[in-house]
DSSP file (Angstrom, degrees, kcal/mol; ACC not computed):
  #  RESIDUE AA STRUCTURE BP1 BP2  ACC     N-H-->O    O-->H-N    N-H-->O    O-->H-N    TCO  KAPPA ALPHA  PHI   PSI    X-CA   Y-CA   Z-CA
    1    1 A M              0   0    0      0, 0.0     2,-0.7     0, 0.0    96,-0.0   0.000 360.0 360.0 360.0 120.6   15.1   -6.1    8.6
    2    2 A T        -     0   0    0      1,-0.0    97,-2.9     0, 0.0    98,-0.3  -0.819 360.0-123.7 -92.2 117.2   11.6   -5.1    9.5
    3    3 A R        -     0   0    0     -2,-0.7     2,-0.2    95,-0.2    95,-0.1  -0.223  23.1-108.8 -62.6 144.9    9.2   -6.6    7.0
    4    4 A I        -     0   0    0     93,-0.4    22,-0.4    90,-0.3     2,-0.4  -0.515  27.9-160.9 -70.5 138.1    6.8   -4.4    5.1
    5    5 A R        -     0   0    0     46,-0.4    48,-2.8    -2,-0.2     2,-0.3  -0.989  15.4-139.8-118.5 133.8    3.2   -4.7    6.0
    6    6 A Y  E     -ab  27  53A   0     20,-2.4    22,-2.0    -2,-0.4     2,-0.4  -0.661  15.3-166.4 -99.2 149.5    0.7   -3.4    3.5
    7    7 A Y  E     -ab  28  54A   0     46,-2.8    48,-2.9    -2,-0.3     2,-0.4  -0.998  17.0-154.7-126.8 126.9   -2.5   -1.4    3.9
    8    8 A T  E     -ab  29  55A   0     20,-2.3    22,-1.9    -2,-0.4    48,-0.2  -0.822  12.7-125.5-106.6 140.8   -4.8   -1.3    0.8
    9    9 A D    >   -     0   0    0     46,-2.1     3,-1.4    -2,-0.4    21,-0.1  -0.236  42.5 -91.6 -71.9 174.7   -7.2    1.4   -0.1
   10   10 A E  T 3  S+     0   0    0      1,-0.3    -1,-0.1    25,-0.2    46,-0.1   0.586 120.3  59.8 -69.4  -9.7  -10.8    0.3   -0.7
   11   11 A H  T 3  S+     0   0    0      2,-0.1    -1,-0.3    19,-0.0     2,-0.2   0.563  74.5 107.6 -96.3  -9.5  -10.3   -0.1   -4.5
   12   12 A V  S <  S-     0   0    0     -3,-1.4    -4,-0.1    43,-0.2    67,-0.0  -0.517  77.0-110.2 -72.9 134.4   -7.6   -2.7   -4.4
   13   13 A S     >  -     0   0    0     -2,-0.2     4,-1.8     1,-0.1     3,-0.4  -0.223   9.9-125.6 -69.3 151.6   -9.0   -6.1   -5.6
   14   14 A R  H  > S+     0   0    0      1,-0.2     4,-3.3     2,-0.2     5,-0.2   0.800 109.9  64.8 -62.1 -29.3   -9.4   -9.0   -3.3
   15   15 A A  H  > S+     0   0    0      2,-0.2     4,-2.3     1,-0.2    -1,-0.2   0.897 103.0  46.3 -63.2 -40.0   -7.4  -11.1   -5.7
   16   16 A V  H  > S+     0   0    0     -3,-0.4     4,-2.2     2,-0.2     5,-0.2   0.945 114.8  46.8 -66.0 -47.2   -4.3   -8.9   -5.0
   17   17 A I  H  X S+     0   0    0     -4,-1.8     4,-2.3     1,-0.2    -2,-0.2   0.931 114.7  46.8 -60.2 -47.0   -4.9   -9.1   -1.2
   18   18 A G  H  X S+     0   0    0     -4,-3.3     4,-2.4     1,-0.2    -1,-0.2   0.893 109.8  53.6 -63.0 -40.9   -5.4  -12.8   -1.4
   19   19 A G  H  X S+     0   0    0     -4,-2.3     4,-0.7    -5,-0.2    -1,-0.2   0.886 110.5  46.6 -62.2 -39.7   -2.4  -13.4   -3.5
   20   20 A L  H ><>S+     0   0    0     -4,-2.2     5,-2.2     1,-0.2     3,-0.9   0.923 111.6  50.8 -67.7 -43.8   -0.2  -11.5   -1.1
   21   21 A R  H ><5S+     0   0    0     -4,-2.3     3,-2.0     1,-0.3    -2,-0.2   0.879 104.0  58.1 -62.7 -37.7   -1.6  -13.4    1.9
   22   22 A Q  H 3<5S+     0   0    0     -4,-2.4    -1,-0.3     1,-0.3    -2,-0.2   0.766 106.1  51.7 -61.7 -23.6   -1.0  -16.7    0.2
   23   23 A R  T <<5S-     0   0    0     -3,-0.9    -1,-0.3    -4,-0.7    -2,-0.2   0.264 126.1-101.6 -98.2  10.2    2.6  -15.7    0.0
   24   24 A G  T < 5S+     0   0    0     -3,-2.0     2,-0.3     1,-0.3    -3,-0.2   0.639  71.8 145.5  85.6  15.1    2.8  -14.9    3.8
   25   25 A V      < -     0   0    0     -5,-2.2     2,-0.6    -6,-0.1    -1,-0.3  -0.695  51.9-122.7 -91.4 138.5    2.5  -11.1    3.6
   26   26 A D        +     0   0    0    -22,-0.4   -20,-2.4    -2,-0.3     2,-0.4  -0.706  41.4 172.4 -79.1 115.4    0.7   -9.1    6.2
   27   27 A V  E     -a    6   0A   0     -2,-0.6     2,-0.4   -22,-0.2   -20,-0.2  -0.991  17.6-173.7-131.2 134.5   -2.1   -7.2    4.5
   28   28 A L  E     -a    7   0A   0    -22,-2.0   -20,-2.3    -2,-0.4     2,-0.3  -0.997  14.5-151.4-124.5 131.0   -4.9   -5.1    5.9
   29   29 A S  E  >  -a    8   0A   0     -2,-0.4     4,-1.7   -22,-0.2   -20,-0.2  -0.677  25.2-117.0-100.4 157.3   -7.6   -3.6    3.6
   30   30 A A  T  4>S+     0   0    0    -22,-1.9     5,-2.8    -2,-0.3     6,-0.3   0.902 116.4  52.3 -57.7 -43.1   -9.6   -0.5    4.2
   31   31 A P  T >45S+     0   0    0      0, 0.0     3,-1.4     0, 0.0    -1,-0.2   0.915 108.5  50.4 -60.8 -40.1  -12.9   -2.5    4.3
   32   32 A E  T 345S+     0   0    0      1,-0.3    -2,-0.2     2,-0.1    -4,-0.0   0.828 111.1  49.0 -65.3 -30.9  -11.4   -4.8    7.0
   33   33 A A  T 3<5S-     0   0    0     -4,-1.7    -1,-0.3    -3,-0.1    -3,-0.1   0.330 115.4-117.8 -88.8   7.0  -10.3   -1.8    9.0
   34   34 A N  T < 5S+     0   0    0     -3,-1.4    -2,-0.1    -4,-0.2    -4,-0.1   0.909  78.0 126.5  55.8  45.5  -13.8   -0.3    8.7
   35   35 A R    > < +     0   0    0     -5,-2.8     3,-1.5    -6,-0.1     2,-0.2   0.015  21.9 143.9-122.8  26.4  -12.4    2.7    6.8
   36   36 A I  T 3  S+     0   0    0     -6,-0.3   -27,-0.0     1,-0.2     0, 0.0  -0.499  75.9  13.5 -67.3 132.1  -14.5    2.7    3.6
   37   37 A G  T 3  S+     0   0    0      1,-0.3    -1,-0.2    -2,-0.2     3,-0.1   0.437  88.4 142.9  83.5  -0.3  -15.1    6.3    2.5
   38   38 A V    <   -     0   0    0     -3,-1.5    -1,-0.3     1,-0.1     5,-0.1  -0.537  61.4 -97.2 -72.2 137.5  -12.5    7.8    4.8
   39   39 A P    >>  -     0   0    0      0, 0.0     4,-2.1     0, 0.0     3,-0.7  -0.153  31.6-113.6 -56.7 150.1  -10.7   10.8    3.2
   40   40 A D  H 3> S+     0   0    0      1,-0.3     4,-2.6     2,-0.2     5,-0.2   0.872 114.2  53.8 -54.9 -44.6   -7.3   10.0    1.6
   41   41 A H  H 3> S+     0   0    0      1,-0.2     4,-1.7     2,-0.2    -1,-0.3   0.842 110.7  48.0 -64.3 -30.6   -5.3   12.1    4.1
   42   42 A Q  H <> S+     0   0    0     -3,-0.7     4,-2.3     2,-0.2    -1,-0.2   0.842 109.4  52.7 -76.1 -33.8   -6.8   10.2    7.0
   43   43 A Q  H  X S+     0   0    0     -4,-2.1     4,-2.5     2,-0.2    -2,-0.2   0.923 110.4  48.2 -63.3 -43.2   -6.2    6.9    5.3
   44   44 A L  H  X S+     0   0    0     -4,-2.6     4,-2.2     1,-0.2    28,-0.3   0.894 111.3  49.7 -65.2 -40.0   -2.5    7.8    4.9
   45   45 A A  H  X S+     0   0    0     -4,-1.7     4,-2.6    -5,-0.2    -1,-0.2   0.890 110.2  51.3 -64.8 -40.0   -2.3    8.9    8.5
   46   46 A F  H  X S+     0   0    0     -4,-2.3     4,-2.0     2,-0.2    -2,-0.2   0.937 109.8  49.1 -61.6 -47.1   -3.9    5.6    9.6
   47   47 A A  H  X>S+     0   0    0     -4,-2.5     5,-3.2     1,-0.2     4,-0.6   0.903 111.9  49.4 -60.2 -41.4   -1.4    3.6    7.5
   48   48 A L  H ><5S+     0   0    0     -4,-2.2     3,-1.1     3,-0.2    -2,-0.2   0.937 110.3  49.5 -62.6 -47.3    1.5    5.6    9.1
   49   49 A A  H 3<5S+     0   0    0     -4,-2.6    -1,-0.2     1,-0.3    -2,-0.2   0.834 114.8  45.5 -61.3 -32.7    0.2    5.1   12.6
   50   50 A E  H 3<5S-     0   0    0     -4,-2.0    -1,-0.3    -5,-0.2    -2,-0.2   0.509 112.2-120.7 -87.4  -6.1   -0.1    1.3   11.9
   51   51 A G  T <<5 +     0   0    0     -3,-1.1   -46,-0.4    -4,-0.6     2,-0.4   0.866  64.9 142.5  68.0  36.7    3.4    1.2   10.2
   52   52 A R      < -     0   0    0     -5,-3.2     2,-0.4    -6,-0.1    20,-0.4  -0.894  53.6-126.5-116.8 140.9    1.9    0.0    7.0
   53   53 A V  E     -b    6   0A   0    -48,-2.8   -46,-2.8    -2,-0.4     2,-0.4  -0.699  32.5-126.1 -80.5 129.1    2.8    0.8    3.4
   54   54 A L  E     -bc   7  74A   0     19,-2.7    21,-3.4    -2,-0.4     2,-0.5  -0.649  17.9-159.7 -82.9 127.9   -0.2    2.0    1.5
   55   55 A L  E     +bc   8  75A   0    -48,-2.9   -46,-2.1    -2,-0.4     2,-0.3  -0.936  28.0 157.2-104.2 127.0   -1.1    0.2   -1.8
   56   56 A T  E     - c   0  76A   0     19,-2.5    21,-2.4    -2,-0.5   -48,-0.0  -0.971  49.6-156.9-148.5 158.7   -3.3    2.3   -4.0
   57   57 A Y  S    S+     0   0    0     -2,-0.3     2,-0.6    19,-0.2    22,-0.3   0.299  72.3 105.6-106.7   0.4   -4.6    2.9   -7.6
   58   58 A D    >   -     0   0    0      1,-0.1     3,-1.3    20,-0.1     4,-0.4  -0.736  57.8-158.7 -94.3 117.3   -5.5    6.5   -6.6
   59   59 A T  T >> S+     0   0    0     -2,-0.6     4,-1.4     1,-0.3     3,-0.7   0.655  83.7  81.4 -68.6 -15.0   -3.2    9.3   -7.9
   60   60 A D  H 3> S+     0   0    0      1,-0.3     4,-1.8     2,-0.2    -1,-0.3   0.852  86.6  58.0 -58.7 -32.8   -4.5   11.6   -5.1
   61   61 A Y  H <> S+     0   0    0     -3,-1.3     4,-2.2     1,-0.2    -1,-0.3   0.831 100.1  56.4 -67.0 -30.8   -2.1    9.9   -2.8
   62   62 A L  H <> S+     0   0    0     -3,-0.7     4,-2.5    -4,-0.4    -1,-0.2   0.875 105.7  51.9 -66.7 -36.0    0.8   10.9   -5.0
   63   63 A G  H  X S+     0   0    0     -4,-1.4     4,-1.7     2,-0.2    -2,-0.2   0.890 107.8  51.0 -65.0 -40.3   -0.4   14.5   -4.6
   64   64 A L  H  <>S+     0   0    0     -4,-1.8     5,-2.3     2,-0.2     4,-0.2   0.903 110.6  49.4 -63.6 -40.6   -0.4   14.1   -0.8
   65   65 A H  H ><5S+     0   0    0     -4,-2.2     3,-1.8     1,-0.2    -2,-0.2   0.939 110.2  50.2 -61.0 -47.3    3.2   12.8   -1.1
   66   66 A A  H 3<5S+     0   0    0     -4,-2.5    -1,-0.2     1,-0.3    -2,-0.2   0.800 105.7  57.8 -62.7 -28.8    4.2   15.7   -3.3
   67   67 A A  T 3<5S-     0   0    0     -4,-1.7    -1,-0.3    -5,-0.1    -2,-0.2   0.488 122.2-107.1 -81.0  -2.6    2.7   18.1   -0.7
   68   68 A G  T < 5 +     0   0    0     -3,-1.8     2,-0.2     1,-0.3    -3,-0.2   0.633  59.4 162.6  90.2  14.3    5.0   16.7    2.0
   69   69 A V      < -     0   0    0     -5,-2.3    -1,-0.3     1,-0.1     2,-0.1  -0.507  42.6-115.3 -68.3 131.4    2.4   14.7    3.9
   70   70 A N        +     0   0    0     -2,-0.2     2,-0.3     2,-0.0   -22,-0.2  -0.394  46.5 161.5 -67.0 142.2    4.2   12.1    6.2
   71   71 A H        -     0   0    0     -2,-0.1    33,-1.7   -23,-0.1     3,-0.1  -0.986  50.6-120.0-158.1 162.0    3.6    8.5    5.3
   72   72 A A  S    S-     0   0    0    -20,-0.4     2,-0.1   -28,-0.3    30,-0.1   0.386  84.6 -62.1 -85.2   3.0    5.0    5.0    5.9
   73   73 A G        -     0   0    0     30,-0.1   -19,-2.7   -21,-0.1     2,-0.4  -0.259  47.4-131.6 124.8 147.3    5.4    4.5    2.1
   74   74 A I  E     -cd  54 106A   0     31,-2.3    33,-2.6    28,-0.2     2,-0.5  -0.996   7.6-163.9-131.0 134.3    3.1    4.4   -0.9
   75   75 A V  E     -cd  55 107A   0    -21,-3.4   -19,-2.5    -2,-0.4     2,-0.5  -0.986  16.0-162.2-115.2 121.1    3.0    1.8   -3.7
   76   76 A Y  E     +cd  56 108A   0     31,-2.8    33,-3.0    -2,-0.5     2,-0.4  -0.886  10.6 178.5-107.4 129.9    1.1    3.1   -6.7
   77   77 A A        -     0   0    0    -21,-2.4     2,-0.2    -2,-0.5    -2,-0.0  -0.986  31.1-118.4-127.0 141.2   -0.3    0.8   -9.4
   78   78 A N    >   -     0   0    0     -2,-0.4     3,-2.2     1,-0.1   -20,-0.1  -0.560  26.9-123.5 -72.2 140.7   -2.3    1.8  -12.4
   79   79 A Q  T 3  S+     0   0    0    -22,-0.3    -1,-0.1     1,-0.3   -21,-0.0   0.753 109.7  60.1 -58.7 -25.0   -5.7    0.1  -12.4
   80   80 A S  T 3  S+     0   0    0      2,-0.1    -1,-0.3     3,-0.0     3,-0.1   0.521  77.3 112.6 -83.6  -3.0   -5.1   -1.5  -15.7
   81   81 A T  S <  S-     0   0    0     -3,-2.2     5,-0.1     1,-0.1    -4,-0.0  -0.532  78.6-108.5 -69.8 129.3   -2.0   -3.4  -14.4
   82   82 A P     >  -     0   0    0      0, 0.0     4,-2.2     0, 0.0     3,-0.3  -0.246  21.5-120.5 -60.0 146.1   -2.8   -7.1  -14.3
   83   83 A V  H  > S+     0   0    0      1,-0.2     4,-2.7     2,-0.2     5,-0.2   0.895 112.0  53.1 -54.5 -45.8   -3.3   -8.7  -10.9
   84   84 A G  H  > S+     0   0    0      1,-0.2     4,-2.5     2,-0.2    -1,-0.2   0.889 108.9  49.3 -59.7 -40.0   -0.4  -11.1  -11.4
   85   85 A E  H  > S+     0   0    0     -3,-0.3     4,-2.5     2,-0.2    -1,-0.2   0.895 110.4  50.9 -67.1 -39.9    2.0   -8.3  -12.2
   86   86 A I  H  X S+     0   0    0     -4,-2.2     4,-2.7     2,-0.2     5,-0.2   0.943 112.1  46.8 -61.7 -47.2    0.9   -6.3   -9.2
   87   87 A I  H  X S+     0   0    0     -4,-2.7     4,-2.4     1,-0.2    -2,-0.2   0.932 112.7  48.8 -62.0 -46.3    1.5   -9.3   -6.9
   88   88 A R  H  X S+     0   0    0     -4,-2.5     4,-2.0     1,-0.2    -1,-0.2   0.914 113.5  47.3 -59.7 -43.3    4.9  -10.0   -8.4
   89   89 A S  H  X S+     0   0    0     -4,-2.5     4,-2.3     2,-0.2    -1,-0.2   0.906 111.6  49.7 -66.6 -42.0    6.0   -6.4   -8.1
   90   90 A L  H  X S+     0   0    0     -4,-2.7     4,-2.5     1,-0.2    -1,-0.2   0.874 109.9  51.8 -64.9 -36.4    4.7   -6.1   -4.5
   91   91 A M  H  X S+     0   0    0     -4,-2.4     4,-2.1    -5,-0.2    -1,-0.2   0.882 107.4  52.3 -66.9 -37.9    6.6   -9.3   -3.6
   92   92 A L  H  X S+     0   0    0     -4,-2.0     4,-1.9     2,-0.2     5,-0.3   0.942 111.4  46.4 -62.2 -46.6    9.8   -7.9   -5.1
   93   93 A I  H  X S+     0   0    0     -4,-2.3     4,-2.4     1,-0.2    -2,-0.2   0.928 112.3  51.8 -58.3 -45.2    9.4   -4.8   -3.0
   94   94 A Y  H  < S+     0   0    0     -4,-2.5   -90,-0.3     1,-0.2    -1,-0.2   0.845 112.8  45.4 -60.0 -36.7    8.7   -7.0    0.0
   95   95 A Q  H  < S+     0   0    0     -4,-2.1    -1,-0.2     1,-0.1    -2,-0.2   0.778 122.0  32.3 -81.5 -28.3   11.8   -9.1   -0.6
   96   96 A V  H  < S+     0   0    0     -4,-1.9     2,-0.3    -5,-0.2    -2,-0.2   0.657 114.9  49.7-108.4 -17.1   14.3   -6.3   -1.2
   97   97 A L     <  -     0   0    0     -4,-2.4   -93,-0.4    -5,-0.3     2,-0.2  -0.846  65.2-146.8-119.0 157.1   13.1   -3.3    1.0
   98   98 A D     >  -     0   0    0     -2,-0.3     4,-1.2   -95,-0.1     3,-0.3  -0.720  35.7 -98.2-115.2 174.7   12.1   -3.1    4.6
   99   99 A S  H  > S+     0   0    0    -97,-2.9     4,-0.8    -2,-0.2     3,-0.1   0.824 121.2  54.8 -62.8 -33.0    9.6   -0.9    6.3
  100  100 A V  H >4 S+     0   0    0    -98,-0.3     3,-0.7     1,-0.2    -1,-0.2   0.905 106.6  51.2 -67.0 -40.8   12.2    1.7    7.4
  101  101 A E  H 34 S+     0   0    0     -3,-0.3    -1,-0.2     1,-0.2    -2,-0.2   0.765 106.9  55.4 -67.4 -24.3   13.4    2.1    3.8
  102  102 A M  H >< S+     0   0    0     -4,-1.2     3,-2.7    -3,-0.1   -28,-0.2   0.690  75.8 117.8 -82.4 -18.6    9.8    2.7    2.6
  103  103 A V  T << S-     0   0    0     -4,-0.8   -31,-0.2    -3,-0.7   -30,-0.1  -0.280  93.0  -1.4 -56.3 124.3    9.0    5.6    5.0
  104  104 A G  T 3  S+     0   0    0    -33,-1.7    -1,-0.3     1,-0.3     2,-0.3   0.512 110.6 118.7  75.6   5.6    8.3    8.7    2.9
  105  105 A Q    <   -     0   0    0     -3,-2.7   -31,-2.3   -34,-0.1     2,-0.4  -0.707  51.2-150.0-106.0 154.3    9.0    6.8   -0.4
  106  106 A V  E     -d   74   0A   0     -2,-0.3     2,-0.4   -33,-0.2   -31,-0.2  -0.990   7.5-165.6-121.2 131.6    6.8    6.1   -3.4
  107  107 A E  E     -d   75   0A   0    -33,-2.6   -31,-2.8    -2,-0.4     2,-0.5  -0.963   9.9-150.2-113.6 133.6    7.2    3.0   -5.5
  108  108 A Y  E      d   76   0A   0     -2,-0.4   -31,-0.2   -33,-0.2   -33,-0.0  -0.887 360.0 360.0-105.2 129.9    5.5    2.9   -8.9
  109  109 A L              0   0    0    -33,-3.0   -32,-0.2    -2,-0.5    -1,-0.1   0.425 360.0 360.0 -94.6 360.0    4.4   -0.5  -10.4
């Protein structure tokens, strides 16, 4: 089983990133990768090249998925979802799926 590694777009809160890291999950954020302001399709391509599942609040990524753009997986959360719920849901995904199973898939929190 190849563990999921997450890549977060620039809008995901530091609390979510920190909560995942405290639980031993490999997370890279767009700011850490110096990718703030990069277009969505390029962010998705970067995540794919890095073998990372994209975590986002942005519905534009769902449109890219629907258009058939290749990706390593997308996890979509509504911005109003509480941080604790996002972390718990991401941990569940992390525990039951692997990176191969996430390729081309979207999970909704």
